[in-house]
mmCIF entry with sequence, helices, sheets and N, C-alpha, C, O atoms, coordinates in Angstrom:
data_MODEL
# 
_entry.id   MODEL 
# 
_entity.id                         1 
_entity.type                       polymer 
_entity.pdbx_number_of_molecules   1 
# 
_entity_poly.entity_id                      1 
_entity_poly.type                           'polypeptide(L)' 
_entity_poly.nstd_linkage                   no 
_entity_poly.nstd_monomer                   no 
_entity_poly.pdbx_seq_one_letter_code       
;(UNK)(UNK)(UNK)(UNK)(UNK)(UNK)(UNK)(UNK)(UNK)(UNK)(UNK)(UNK)(UNK)(UNK)(UNK)(UNK)
(UNK)(UNK)(UNK)(UNK)(UNK)(UNK)(UNK)(UNK)(UNK)(UNK)(UNK)(UNK)(UNK)(UNK)(UNK)(UNK)
(UNK)(UNK)(UNK)(UNK)(UNK)(UNK)(UNK)(UNK)(UNK)(UNK)(UNK)(UNK)(UNK)(UNK)(UNK)(UNK)
;
_entity_poly.pdbx_seq_one_letter_code_can   XXXXXXXXXXXXXXXXXXXXXXXXXXXXXXXXXXXXXXXXXXXXXXXX 
_entity_poly.pdbx_strand_id                 A 
# 
loop_
_entity_poly_seq.entity_id 
_entity_poly_seq.num 
_entity_poly_seq.mon_id 
_entity_poly_seq.hetero 
1 1  UNK n 
1 2  UNK n 
1 3  UNK n 
1 4  UNK n 
1 5  UNK n 
1 6  UNK n 
1 7  UNK n 
1 8  UNK n 
1 9  UNK n 
1 10 UNK n 
1 11 UNK n 
1 12 UNK n 
1 13 UNK n 
1 14 UNK n 
1 15 UNK n 
1 16 UNK n 
1 17 UNK n 
1 18 UNK n 
1 19 UNK n 
1 20 UNK n 
1 21 UNK n 
1 22 UNK n 
1 23 UNK n 
1 24 UNK n 
1 25 UNK n 
1 26 UNK n 
1 27 UNK n 
1 28 UNK n 
1 29 UNK n 
1 30 UNK n 
1 31 UNK n 
1 32 UNK n 
1 33 UNK n 
1 34 UNK n 
1 35 UNK n 
1 36 UNK n 
1 37 UNK n 
1 38 UNK n 
1 39 UNK n 
1 40 UNK n 
1 41 UNK n 
1 42 UNK n 
1 43 UNK n 
1 44 UNK n 
1 45 UNK n 
1 46 UNK n 
1 47 UNK n 
1 48 UNK n 
# 
_struct_asym.id          A 
_struct_asym.entity_id   1 
# 
loop_
_struct_conf.conf_type_id 
_struct_conf.id 
_struct_conf.pdbx_PDB_helix_id 
_struct_conf.beg_label_comp_id 
_struct_conf.beg_label_asym_id 
_struct_conf.beg_label_seq_id 
_struct_conf.pdbx_beg_PDB_ins_code 
_struct_conf.end_label_comp_id 
_struct_conf.end_label_asym_id 
_struct_conf.end_label_seq_id 
_struct_conf.pdbx_end_PDB_ins_code 
_struct_conf.beg_auth_comp_id 
_struct_conf.beg_auth_asym_id 
_struct_conf.beg_auth_seq_id 
_struct_conf.end_auth_comp_id 
_struct_conf.end_auth_asym_id 
_struct_conf.end_auth_seq_id 
_struct_conf.pdbx_PDB_helix_class 
_struct_conf.details 
_struct_conf.pdbx_PDB_helix_length 
HELX_P HELX_P1 AA1 UNK A 2  ? UNK A 21 ? UNK A 2  UNK A 21 1 ? 20 
HELX_P HELX_P2 AA2 UNK A 26 ? UNK A 47 ? UNK A 26 UNK A 47 1 ? 22 
# 
_struct_conf_type.id          HELX_P 
_struct_conf_type.criteria    ? 
_struct_conf_type.reference   ? 
# 
loop_
_atom_site.group_PDB 
_atom_site.id 
_atom_site.type_symbol 
_atom_site.label_atom_id 
_atom_site.label_alt_id 
_atom_site.label_comp_id 
_atom_site.label_asym_id 
_atom_site.label_entity_id 
_atom_site.label_seq_id 
_atom_site.pdbx_PDB_ins_code 
_atom_site.Cartn_x 
_atom_site.Cartn_y 
_atom_site.Cartn_z 
_atom_site.occupancy 
_atom_site.B_iso_or_equiv 
_atom_site.pdbx_formal_charge 
_atom_site.auth_seq_id 
_atom_site.auth_comp_id 
_atom_site.auth_asym_id 
_atom_site.auth_atom_id 
_atom_site.pdbx_PDB_model_num 
ATOM 1   N N  . UNK A 1 1  ? 0.822  -1.189  0.000   1.00 0.00 ? 1  UNK A N  1 
ATOM 2   C CA . UNK A 1 1  ? 0.000  0.000   0.000   1.00 0.00 ? 1  UNK A CA 1 
ATOM 3   C C  . UNK A 1 1  ? 0.870  1.257   0.000   1.00 0.00 ? 1  UNK A C  1 
ATOM 4   O O  . UNK A 1 1  ? 0.480  2.290   -0.546  1.00 0.00 ? 1  UNK A O  1 
ATOM 5   N N  . UNK A 1 2  ? 2.021  1.165   0.601   1.00 0.00 ? 2  UNK A N  1 
ATOM 6   C CA . UNK A 1 2  ? 2.935  2.306   0.633   1.00 0.00 ? 2  UNK A CA 1 
ATOM 7   C C  . UNK A 1 2  ? 3.397  2.651   -0.782  1.00 0.00 ? 2  UNK A C  1 
ATOM 8   O O  . UNK A 1 2  ? 3.530  3.827   -1.120  1.00 0.00 ? 2  UNK A O  1 
ATOM 9   N N  . UNK A 1 3  ? 3.640  1.639   -1.604  1.00 0.00 ? 3  UNK A N  1 
ATOM 10  C CA . UNK A 1 3  ? 4.081  1.877   -2.981  1.00 0.00 ? 3  UNK A CA 1 
ATOM 11  C C  . UNK A 1 3  ? 2.995  2.601   -3.764  1.00 0.00 ? 3  UNK A C  1 
ATOM 12  O O  . UNK A 1 3  ? 3.291  3.537   -4.506  1.00 0.00 ? 3  UNK A O  1 
ATOM 13  N N  . UNK A 1 4  ? 1.754  2.184   -3.612  1.00 0.00 ? 4  UNK A N  1 
ATOM 14  C CA . UNK A 1 4  ? 0.643  2.814   -4.323  1.00 0.00 ? 4  UNK A CA 1 
ATOM 15  C C  . UNK A 1 4  ? 0.469  4.262   -3.858  1.00 0.00 ? 4  UNK A C  1 
ATOM 16  O O  . UNK A 1 4  ? 0.247  5.148   -4.683  1.00 0.00 ? 4  UNK A O  1 
ATOM 17  N N  . UNK A 1 5  ? 0.565  4.511   -2.573  1.00 0.00 ? 5  UNK A N  1 
ATOM 18  C CA . UNK A 1 5  ? 0.420  5.872   -2.039  1.00 0.00 ? 5  UNK A CA 1 
ATOM 19  C C  . UNK A 1 5  ? 1.551  6.774   -2.520  1.00 0.00 ? 5  UNK A C  1 
ATOM 20  O O  . UNK A 1 5  ? 1.312  7.925   -2.888  1.00 0.00 ? 5  UNK A O  1 
ATOM 21  N N  . UNK A 1 6  ? 2.751  6.274   -2.521  1.00 0.00 ? 6  UNK A N  1 
ATOM 22  C CA . UNK A 1 6  ? 3.897  7.049   -2.979  1.00 0.00 ? 6  UNK A CA 1 
ATOM 23  C C  . UNK A 1 6  ? 3.768  7.380   -4.454  1.00 0.00 ? 6  UNK A C  1 
ATOM 24  O O  . UNK A 1 6  ? 4.089  8.492   -4.874  1.00 0.00 ? 6  UNK A O  1 
ATOM 25  N N  . UNK A 1 7  ? 3.305  6.432   -5.235  1.00 0.00 ? 7  UNK A N  1 
ATOM 26  C CA . UNK A 1 7  ? 3.092  6.672   -6.659  1.00 0.00 ? 7  UNK A CA 1 
ATOM 27  C C  . UNK A 1 7  ? 2.050  7.760   -6.870  1.00 0.00 ? 7  UNK A C  1 
ATOM 28  O O  . UNK A 1 7  ? 2.229  8.629   -7.723  1.00 0.00 ? 7  UNK A O  1 
ATOM 29  N N  . UNK A 1 8  ? 0.978  7.725   -6.112  1.00 0.00 ? 8  UNK A N  1 
ATOM 30  C CA . UNK A 1 8  ? -0.080 8.730   -6.242  1.00 0.00 ? 8  UNK A CA 1 
ATOM 31  C C  . UNK A 1 8  ? 0.443  10.126  -5.915  1.00 0.00 ? 8  UNK A C  1 
ATOM 32  O O  . UNK A 1 8  ? 0.052  11.098  -6.563  1.00 0.00 ? 8  UNK A O  1 
ATOM 33  N N  . UNK A 1 9  ? 1.309  10.236  -4.933  1.00 0.00 ? 9  UNK A N  1 
ATOM 34  C CA . UNK A 1 9  ? 1.857  11.532  -4.544  1.00 0.00 ? 9  UNK A CA 1 
ATOM 35  C C  . UNK A 1 9  ? 2.835  12.049  -5.597  1.00 0.00 ? 9  UNK A C  1 
ATOM 36  O O  . UNK A 1 9  ? 2.905  13.254  -5.840  1.00 0.00 ? 9  UNK A O  1 
ATOM 37  N N  . UNK A 1 10 ? 3.584  11.149  -6.217  1.00 0.00 ? 10 UNK A N  1 
ATOM 38  C CA . UNK A 1 10 ? 4.619  11.559  -7.161  1.00 0.00 ? 10 UNK A CA 1 
ATOM 39  C C  . UNK A 1 10 ? 4.163  11.795  -8.582  1.00 0.00 ? 10 UNK A C  1 
ATOM 40  O O  . UNK A 1 10 ? 4.956  12.267  -9.397  1.00 0.00 ? 10 UNK A O  1 
ATOM 41  N N  . UNK A 1 11 ? 2.914  11.488  -8.920  1.00 0.00 ? 11 UNK A N  1 
ATOM 42  C CA . UNK A 1 11 ? 2.469  11.581  -10.305 1.00 0.00 ? 11 UNK A CA 1 
ATOM 43  C C  . UNK A 1 11 ? 2.423  13.025  -10.802 1.00 0.00 ? 11 UNK A C  1 
ATOM 44  O O  . UNK A 1 11 ? 2.914  13.301  -11.897 1.00 0.00 ? 11 UNK A O  1 
ATOM 45  N N  . UNK A 1 12 ? 1.862  13.935  -10.050 1.00 0.00 ? 12 UNK A N  1 
ATOM 46  C CA . UNK A 1 12 ? 1.726  15.317  -10.532 1.00 0.00 ? 12 UNK A CA 1 
ATOM 47  C C  . UNK A 1 12 ? 3.070  15.999  -10.776 1.00 0.00 ? 12 UNK A C  1 
ATOM 48  O O  . UNK A 1 12 ? 3.241  16.603  -11.836 1.00 0.00 ? 12 UNK A O  1 
ATOM 49  N N  . UNK A 1 13 ? 4.021  15.937  -9.866  1.00 0.00 ? 13 UNK A N  1 
ATOM 50  C CA . UNK A 1 13 ? 5.325  16.530  -10.186 1.00 0.00 ? 13 UNK A CA 1 
ATOM 51  C C  . UNK A 1 13 ? 6.003  15.846  -11.366 1.00 0.00 ? 13 UNK A C  1 
ATOM 52  O O  . UNK A 1 13 ? 6.702  16.495  -12.145 1.00 0.00 ? 13 UNK A O  1 
ATOM 53  N N  . UNK A 1 14 ? 5.801  14.550  -11.498 1.00 0.00 ? 14 UNK A N  1 
ATOM 54  C CA . UNK A 1 14 ? 6.391  13.828  -12.614 1.00 0.00 ? 14 UNK A CA 1 
ATOM 55  C C  . UNK A 1 14 ? 5.795  14.281  -13.939 1.00 0.00 ? 14 UNK A C  1 
ATOM 56  O O  . UNK A 1 14 ? 6.517  14.404  -14.929 1.00 0.00 ? 14 UNK A O  1 
ATOM 57  N N  . UNK A 1 15 ? 4.497  14.529  -13.974 1.00 0.00 ? 15 UNK A N  1 
ATOM 58  C CA . UNK A 1 15 ? 3.852  15.033  -15.187 1.00 0.00 ? 15 UNK A CA 1 
ATOM 59  C C  . UNK A 1 15 ? 4.425  16.400  -15.554 1.00 0.00 ? 15 UNK A C  1 
ATOM 60  O O  . UNK A 1 15 ? 4.700  16.654  -16.727 1.00 0.00 ? 15 UNK A O  1 
ATOM 61  N N  . UNK A 1 16 ? 4.607  17.267  -14.590 1.00 0.00 ? 16 UNK A N  1 
ATOM 62  C CA . UNK A 1 16 ? 5.188  18.578  -14.859 1.00 0.00 ? 16 UNK A CA 1 
ATOM 63  C C  . UNK A 1 16 ? 6.603  18.473  -15.389 1.00 0.00 ? 16 UNK A C  1 
ATOM 64  O O  . UNK A 1 16 ? 6.964  19.169  -16.338 1.00 0.00 ? 16 UNK A O  1 
ATOM 65  N N  . UNK A 1 17 ? 7.399  17.619  -14.792 1.00 0.00 ? 17 UNK A N  1 
ATOM 66  C CA . UNK A 1 17 ? 8.781  17.427  -15.243 1.00 0.00 ? 17 UNK A CA 1 
ATOM 67  C C  . UNK A 1 17 ? 8.820  16.857  -16.654 1.00 0.00 ? 17 UNK A C  1 
ATOM 68  O O  . UNK A 1 17 ? 9.579  17.333  -17.497 1.00 0.00 ? 17 UNK A O  1 
ATOM 69  N N  . UNK A 1 18 ? 7.995  15.828  -16.916 1.00 0.00 ? 18 UNK A N  1 
ATOM 70  C CA . UNK A 1 18 ? 7.985  15.217  -18.243 1.00 0.00 ? 18 UNK A CA 1 
ATOM 71  C C  . UNK A 1 18 ? 7.510  16.194  -19.318 1.00 0.00 ? 18 UNK A C  1 
ATOM 72  O O  . UNK A 1 18 ? 8.056  16.220  -20.421 1.00 0.00 ? 18 UNK A O  1 
ATOM 73  N N  . UNK A 1 19 ? 6.509  16.984  -19.001 1.00 0.00 ? 19 UNK A N  1 
ATOM 74  C CA . UNK A 1 19 ? 5.993  17.910  -20.011 1.00 0.00 ? 19 UNK A CA 1 
ATOM 75  C C  . UNK A 1 19 ? 7.006  19.002  -20.335 1.00 0.00 ? 19 UNK A C  1 
ATOM 76  O O  . UNK A 1 19 ? 7.000  19.547  -21.439 1.00 0.00 ? 19 UNK A O  1 
ATOM 77  N N  . UNK A 1 20 ? 7.865  19.321  -19.392 1.00 0.00 ? 20 UNK A N  1 
ATOM 78  C CA . UNK A 1 20 ? 8.920  20.299  -19.661 1.00 0.00 ? 20 UNK A CA 1 
ATOM 79  C C  . UNK A 1 20 ? 10.059 19.692  -20.473 1.00 0.00 ? 20 UNK A C  1 
ATOM 80  O O  . UNK A 1 20 ? 10.655 20.378  -21.304 1.00 0.00 ? 20 UNK A O  1 
ATOM 81  N N  . UNK A 1 21 ? 10.367 18.433  -20.247 1.00 0.00 ? 21 UNK A N  1 
ATOM 82  C CA . UNK A 1 21 ? 11.517 17.787  -20.887 1.00 0.00 ? 21 UNK A CA 1 
ATOM 83  C C  . UNK A 1 21 ? 11.198 17.085  -22.199 1.00 0.00 ? 21 UNK A C  1 
ATOM 84  O O  . UNK A 1 21 ? 12.035 17.048  -23.101 1.00 0.00 ? 21 UNK A O  1 
ATOM 85  N N  . UNK A 1 22 ? 9.996  16.529  -22.314 1.00 0.00 ? 22 UNK A N  1 
ATOM 86  C CA . UNK A 1 22 ? 9.632  15.716  -23.475 1.00 0.00 ? 22 UNK A CA 1 
ATOM 87  C C  . UNK A 1 22 ? 8.540  16.450  -24.256 1.00 0.00 ? 22 UNK A C  1 
ATOM 88  O O  . UNK A 1 22 ? 7.663  17.092  -23.678 1.00 0.00 ? 22 UNK A O  1 
ATOM 89  N N  . UNK A 1 23 ? 8.619  16.337  -25.572 1.00 0.00 ? 23 UNK A N  1 
ATOM 90  C CA . UNK A 1 23 ? 7.586  16.975  -26.386 1.00 0.00 ? 23 UNK A CA 1 
ATOM 91  C C  . UNK A 1 23 ? 6.241  16.303  -26.152 1.00 0.00 ? 23 UNK A C  1 
ATOM 92  O O  . UNK A 1 23 ? 6.173  15.095  -25.923 1.00 0.00 ? 23 UNK A O  1 
ATOM 93  N N  . UNK A 1 24 ? 5.188  17.078  -26.209 1.00 0.00 ? 24 UNK A N  1 
ATOM 94  C CA . UNK A 1 24 ? 3.846  16.566  -26.002 1.00 0.00 ? 24 UNK A CA 1 
ATOM 95  C C  . UNK A 1 24 ? 3.097  17.433  -25.016 1.00 0.00 ? 24 UNK A C  1 
ATOM 96  O O  . UNK A 1 24 ? 3.657  18.357  -24.425 1.00 0.00 ? 24 UNK A O  1 
ATOM 97  N N  . UNK A 1 25 ? 1.848  17.131  -24.850 1.00 0.00 ? 25 UNK A N  1 
ATOM 98  C CA . UNK A 1 25 ? 1.028  17.920  -23.943 1.00 0.00 ? 25 UNK A CA 1 
ATOM 99  C C  . UNK A 1 25 ? 0.997  17.296  -22.562 1.00 0.00 ? 25 UNK A C  1 
ATOM 100 O O  . UNK A 1 25 ? 1.282  16.110  -22.397 1.00 0.00 ? 25 UNK A O  1 
ATOM 101 N N  . UNK A 1 26 ? 0.654  18.089  -21.589 1.00 0.00 ? 26 UNK A N  1 
ATOM 102 C CA . UNK A 1 26 ? 0.531  17.561  -20.227 1.00 0.00 ? 26 UNK A CA 1 
ATOM 103 C C  . UNK A 1 26 ? -0.595 16.553  -20.142 1.00 0.00 ? 26 UNK A C  1 
ATOM 104 O O  . UNK A 1 26 ? -0.529 15.586  -19.383 1.00 0.00 ? 26 UNK A O  1 
ATOM 105 N N  . UNK A 1 27 ? -1.629 16.791  -20.932 1.00 0.00 ? 27 UNK A N  1 
ATOM 106 C CA . UNK A 1 27 ? -2.764 15.873  -20.918 1.00 0.00 ? 27 UNK A CA 1 
ATOM 107 C C  . UNK A 1 27 ? -2.334 14.477  -21.364 1.00 0.00 ? 27 UNK A C  1 
ATOM 108 O O  . UNK A 1 27 ? -2.748 13.484  -20.767 1.00 0.00 ? 27 UNK A O  1 
ATOM 109 N N  . UNK A 1 28 ? -1.515 14.393  -22.399 1.00 0.00 ? 28 UNK A N  1 
ATOM 110 C CA . UNK A 1 28 ? -1.045 13.096  -22.888 1.00 0.00 ? 28 UNK A CA 1 
ATOM 111 C C  . UNK A 1 28 ? -0.199 12.394  -21.835 1.00 0.00 ? 28 UNK A C  1 
ATOM 112 O O  . UNK A 1 28 ? -0.361 11.197  -21.601 1.00 0.00 ? 28 UNK A O  1 
ATOM 113 N N  . UNK A 1 29 ? 0.699  13.132  -21.203 1.00 0.00 ? 29 UNK A N  1 
ATOM 114 C CA . UNK A 1 29 ? 1.542  12.538  -20.166 1.00 0.00 ? 29 UNK A CA 1 
ATOM 115 C C  . UNK A 1 29 ? 0.706  12.077  -18.983 1.00 0.00 ? 29 UNK A C  1 
ATOM 116 O O  . UNK A 1 29 ? 0.952  11.007  -18.426 1.00 0.00 ? 29 UNK A O  1 
ATOM 117 N N  . UNK A 1 30 ? -0.284 12.879  -18.595 1.00 0.00 ? 30 UNK A N  1 
ATOM 118 C CA . UNK A 1 30 ? -1.139 12.521  -17.476 1.00 0.00 ? 30 UNK A CA 1 
ATOM 119 C C  . UNK A 1 30 ? -1.971 11.279  -17.798 1.00 0.00 ? 30 UNK A C  1 
ATOM 120 O O  . UNK A 1 30 ? -2.201 10.438  -16.928 1.00 0.00 ? 30 UNK A O  1 
ATOM 121 N N  . UNK A 1 31 ? -2.414 11.167  -19.031 1.00 0.00 ? 31 UNK A N  1 
ATOM 122 C CA . UNK A 1 31 ? -3.176 9.982   -19.433 1.00 0.00 ? 31 UNK A CA 1 
ATOM 123 C C  . UNK A 1 31 ? -2.310 8.724   -19.350 1.00 0.00 ? 31 UNK A C  1 
ATOM 124 O O  . UNK A 1 31 ? -2.763 7.692   -18.855 1.00 0.00 ? 31 UNK A O  1 
ATOM 125 N N  . UNK A 1 32 ? -1.084 8.804   -19.825 1.00 0.00 ? 32 UNK A N  1 
ATOM 126 C CA . UNK A 1 32 ? -0.175 7.651   -19.776 1.00 0.00 ? 32 UNK A CA 1 
ATOM 127 C C  . UNK A 1 32 ? 0.103  7.257   -18.332 1.00 0.00 ? 32 UNK A C  1 
ATOM 128 O O  . UNK A 1 32 ? 0.033  6.077   -17.988 1.00 0.00 ? 32 UNK A O  1 
ATOM 129 N N  . UNK A 1 33 ? 0.415  8.223   -17.493 1.00 0.00 ? 33 UNK A N  1 
ATOM 130 C CA . UNK A 1 33 ? 0.709  7.911   -16.097 1.00 0.00 ? 33 UNK A CA 1 
ATOM 131 C C  . UNK A 1 33 ? -0.527 7.419   -15.349 1.00 0.00 ? 33 UNK A C  1 
ATOM 132 O O  . UNK A 1 33 ? -0.411 6.595   -14.441 1.00 0.00 ? 33 UNK A O  1 
ATOM 133 N N  . UNK A 1 34 ? -1.708 7.914   -15.721 1.00 0.00 ? 34 UNK A N  1 
ATOM 134 C CA . UNK A 1 34 ? -2.942 7.442   -15.088 1.00 0.00 ? 34 UNK A CA 1 
ATOM 135 C C  . UNK A 1 34 ? -3.206 5.982   -15.440 1.00 0.00 ? 34 UNK A C  1 
ATOM 136 O O  . UNK A 1 34 ? -3.605 5.195   -14.581 1.00 0.00 ? 34 UNK A O  1 
ATOM 137 N N  . UNK A 1 35 ? -2.986 5.622   -16.698 1.00 0.00 ? 35 UNK A N  1 
ATOM 138 C CA . UNK A 1 35 ? -3.148 4.220   -17.093 1.00 0.00 ? 35 UNK A CA 1 
ATOM 139 C C  . UNK A 1 35 ? -2.141 3.327   -16.359 1.00 0.00 ? 35 UNK A C  1 
ATOM 140 O O  . UNK A 1 35 ? -2.474 2.219   -15.939 1.00 0.00 ? 35 UNK A O  1 
ATOM 141 N N  . UNK A 1 36 ? -0.917 3.819   -16.210 1.00 0.00 ? 36 UNK A N  1 
ATOM 142 C CA . UNK A 1 36 ? 0.102  3.058   -15.485 1.00 0.00 ? 36 UNK A CA 1 
ATOM 143 C C  . UNK A 1 36 ? -0.306 2.896   -14.018 1.00 0.00 ? 36 UNK A C  1 
ATOM 144 O O  . UNK A 1 36 ? -0.149 1.817   -13.446 1.00 0.00 ? 36 UNK A O  1 
ATOM 145 N N  . UNK A 1 37 ? -0.824 3.954   -13.415 1.00 0.00 ? 37 UNK A N  1 
ATOM 146 C CA . UNK A 1 37 ? -1.261 3.901   -12.027 1.00 0.00 ? 37 UNK A CA 1 
ATOM 147 C C  . UNK A 1 37 ? -2.420 2.924   -11.868 1.00 0.00 ? 37 UNK A C  1 
ATOM 148 O O  . UNK A 1 37 ? -2.472 2.176   -10.892 1.00 0.00 ? 37 UNK A O  1 
ATOM 149 N N  . UNK A 1 38 ? -3.344 2.927   -12.816 1.00 0.00 ? 38 UNK A N  1 
ATOM 150 C CA . UNK A 1 38 ? -4.471 1.988   -12.772 1.00 0.00 ? 38 UNK A CA 1 
ATOM 151 C C  . UNK A 1 38 ? -3.968 0.548   -12.869 1.00 0.00 ? 38 UNK A C  1 
ATOM 152 O O  . UNK A 1 38 ? -4.470 -0.337  -12.176 1.00 0.00 ? 38 UNK A O  1 
ATOM 153 N N  . UNK A 1 39 ? -2.991 0.321   -13.718 1.00 0.00 ? 39 UNK A N  1 
ATOM 154 C CA . UNK A 1 39 ? -2.400 -1.015  -13.844 1.00 0.00 ? 39 UNK A CA 1 
ATOM 155 C C  . UNK A 1 39 ? -1.762 -1.455  -12.528 1.00 0.00 ? 39 UNK A C  1 
ATOM 156 O O  . UNK A 1 39 ? -1.914 -2.603  -12.112 1.00 0.00 ? 39 UNK A O  1 
ATOM 157 N N  . UNK A 1 40 ? -1.055 -0.545  -11.880 1.00 0.00 ? 40 UNK A N  1 
ATOM 158 C CA . UNK A 1 40 ? -0.441 -0.857  -10.587 1.00 0.00 ? 40 UNK A CA 1 
ATOM 159 C C  . UNK A 1 40 ? -1.513 -1.209  -9.557  1.00 0.00 ? 40 UNK A C  1 
ATOM 160 O O  . UNK A 1 40 ? -1.331 -2.133  -8.765  1.00 0.00 ? 40 UNK A O  1 
ATOM 161 N N  . UNK A 1 41 ? -2.634 -0.476  -9.563  1.00 0.00 ? 41 UNK A N  1 
ATOM 162 C CA . UNK A 1 41 ? -3.718 -0.775  -8.627  1.00 0.00 ? 41 UNK A CA 1 
ATOM 163 C C  . UNK A 1 41 ? -4.315 -2.161  -8.878  1.00 0.00 ? 41 UNK A C  1 
ATOM 164 O O  . UNK A 1 41 ? -4.621 -2.887  -7.932  1.00 0.00 ? 41 UNK A O  1 
ATOM 165 N N  . UNK A 1 42 ? -4.480 -2.526  -10.142 1.00 0.00 ? 42 UNK A N  1 
ATOM 166 C CA . UNK A 1 42 ? -5.021 -3.851  -10.476 1.00 0.00 ? 42 UNK A CA 1 
ATOM 167 C C  . UNK A 1 42 ? -4.060 -4.940  -10.011 1.00 0.00 ? 42 UNK A C  1 
ATOM 168 O O  . UNK A 1 42 ? -4.480 -5.930  -9.411  1.00 0.00 ? 42 UNK A O  1 
ATOM 169 N N  . UNK A 1 43 ? -2.784 -4.758  -10.284 1.00 0.00 ? 43 UNK A N  1 
ATOM 170 C CA . UNK A 1 43 ? -1.790 -5.760  -9.855  1.00 0.00 ? 43 UNK A CA 1 
ATOM 171 C C  . UNK A 1 43 ? -1.782 -5.878  -8.334  1.00 0.00 ? 43 UNK A C  1 
ATOM 172 O O  . UNK A 1 43 ? -1.733 -6.982  -7.792  1.00 0.00 ? 43 UNK A O  1 
ATOM 173 N N  . UNK A 1 44 ? -1.828 -4.746  -7.653  1.00 0.00 ? 44 UNK A N  1 
ATOM 174 C CA . UNK A 1 44 ? -1.847 -4.776  -6.198  1.00 0.00 ? 44 UNK A CA 1 
ATOM 175 C C  . UNK A 1 44 ? -3.109 -5.494  -5.694  1.00 0.00 ? 44 UNK A C  1 
ATOM 176 O O  . UNK A 1 44 ? -3.048 -6.271  -4.741  1.00 0.00 ? 44 UNK A O  1 
ATOM 177 N N  . UNK A 1 45 ? -4.234 -5.232  -6.333  1.00 0.00 ? 45 UNK A N  1 
ATOM 178 C CA . UNK A 1 45 ? -5.480 -5.882  -5.937  1.00 0.00 ? 45 UNK A CA 1 
ATOM 179 C C  . UNK A 1 45 ? -5.442 -7.389  -6.127  1.00 0.00 ? 45 UNK A C  1 
ATOM 180 O O  . UNK A 1 45 ? -6.025 -8.130  -5.336  1.00 0.00 ? 45 UNK A O  1 
ATOM 181 N N  . UNK A 1 46 ? -4.767 -7.845  -7.159  1.00 0.00 ? 46 UNK A N  1 
ATOM 182 C CA . UNK A 1 46 ? -4.668 -9.290  -7.401  1.00 0.00 ? 46 UNK A CA 1 
ATOM 183 C C  . UNK A 1 46 ? -3.711 -9.970  -6.429  1.00 0.00 ? 46 UNK A C  1 
ATOM 184 O O  . UNK A 1 46 ? -3.878 -11.146 -6.109  1.00 0.00 ? 46 UNK A O  1 
ATOM 185 N N  . UNK A 1 47 ? -2.719 -9.238  -5.967  1.00 0.00 ? 47 UNK A N  1 
ATOM 186 C CA . UNK A 1 47 ? -1.729 -9.806  -5.058  1.00 0.00 ? 47 UNK A CA 1 
ATOM 187 C C  . UNK A 1 47 ? -2.271 -9.868  -3.629  1.00 0.00 ? 47 UNK A C  1 
ATOM 188 O O  . UNK A 1 47 ? -2.051 -10.844 -2.911  1.00 0.00 ? 47 UNK A O  1 
ATOM 189 N N  . UNK A 1 48 ? -2.971 -8.828  -3.235  1.00 0.00 ? 48 UNK A N  1 
ATOM 190 C CA . UNK A 1 48 ? -3.442 -8.737  -1.846  1.00 0.00 ? 48 UNK A CA 1 
ATOM 191 C C  . UNK A 1 48 ? -4.588 -9.666  -1.550  1.00 0.00 ? 48 UNK A C  1 
ATOM 192 O O  . UNK A 1 48 ? -5.084 -9.696  -0.424  1.00 0.00 ? 48 UNK A O  1 
# 
């Protein structure tokens, strides 16, 4: 659960950093990271 919470806290700063460094919109980066976060939640749910 600590990993999931830490990921949730770190997503917004990571989106800002990625949008500054990599071409693309913040919306696209946020969508990719949101899908990744959802995948992590599903994996965690299957393990627990």
